[in-house]
BADRENZA-938385 format. One record per residue (C-alpha): x, y negated, z negated; residue in one letter. Coordinates in steps of 0.5 Angstrom, whole numbers, plus 500, padded with zeros to 3 digits. Example, Ala and Ser with C-alpha at 12.3 -4.5 7.8 and 13.67 -1.06 7.14 Angstrom:
525509484A 527502486S 
//
This chain:
216638563M 220631565A 216625563K 216618566L 215612562D 209608565I 212600563I 206595564D 207588567R 212584563D 216591565G 216594558R 215601557S 207603555A 206610556D 208617559Q 207622564M 208629565D 212630572L 210636575P 217641575D 214643582G 215636585L 221635581F 225640581G 226642587G 232643592A 232637596A 230638604R 233633607D 232636614H 225635613L 227627611V 230626618Y 224630622E 219625619A 224618620V 225620627V 217622628G 214616624F 220612628R 218615636A 210614632N 212607633Q 214606640R 208604645Q 212607651G 209602655T 216600660A 216601667A 219600674A 216600681K 218604685T 218603693R 211605693A 210601688A 212594691V 209589694R 210589702G 214593706G 209596711G 211594717K 218596720K 225591720P 227593727W 226599731R 229606731Q 235605736K 239602740G 241595735T 247599732G 244598726R 242603720A 235606721R 230604716V 223604714G 220598709S 225592707T 223596699R 228601700S 231602693P 237600698L 235593699W 233587695R 227586693K 226594693G 224599689G 228602682T 230610683V 228613677F 226607672G 223607666P 215610667Q 209609661P 209615658R 208618650D 213618645Y 210621639S 211627635T 207631630A 210633625L 206639621P 203637614K 206642610K 213638612A 210632611K 208633605R 215637603G 219631606A 215626602L 217631596R 223630598S 223623598A 220622592L 224626588A 231623591R 228615589K 226618581H 233622581A 236614583A 233611577G 228607582D 221610581L 217606578L 209607575V 206601572T 198600568T 197596574G 199591581L 191586581D 192580582L 187575580Q 188572588A 191573594P 196568592K 204570595T 206565589K 202570584E 206576587A 211573586A 211572580A 209579579L 216581582L 220578578K 217580572A 219587574L 226584577K 224587583L 228584590D 226590595S 221594593A 216598596L 208598593L 203603593V 196602590D 189604592L 185601598P 181597594G 187592591N 186588597A 188582594H 196585592L 196588600F 195580603R 199576597A 206580599V 205579607R 210573605N 215576602I 221579605P 224586603R 217587600V 212591602K 204594600A 201600602V 195604599D 196611598V 193614606A 199610607G 206612604L 210615609N 217618608V 220611612Y 218605609D 220609602V 227609604L 227602607A 226600600H 230601595K 225601589S 218605591L 213602584V 206605584F 201604580T 198610575R 191611579R 196611585A 201615583F 196621580E 192621587A 199622590V 201628586L 194631587E 196630595R 203633595L 200639592K 
//
């Protein structure tokens, strides 16, 4: 069974924990990771883009000229798509871009993403990420001690100080266990868990 070092707030090894072979020993499922990332990005889309058709453009109720006898082409409305200030043909309309990935596929994608981080040496588990106050200065000092530049920090929901303190730090994001997703894991170089959060994730991925 593989071992994982648990580091303290200064980056020194403080303990070790066993890693389940089923989580980090299997083959990477690249296609599941791809599906999870595409699905995540699609779910972020608002889908509110819209263009007015000839029916939605204001005006155009009066026929510009009579049907026959003028020598000009027949036309029934000044809001025809052929006219200036007319409607748009086949323009975008509000729609829902969201996709639903099966729970088993989501777990498999996250498992593969974590395995890749572990293989690259970018998965860290710490004894804790607690801060005395929600101050950016404190969070920056903690990241400096851990020698982190681009990092996703994961803890339980109760660590509100951490979630607030890192908001203004570029390339750093903090999420709780429920908000952990494949896209954020891949978007940051390092993945840092507290021990309690990592144990919760392992339980979730069983």
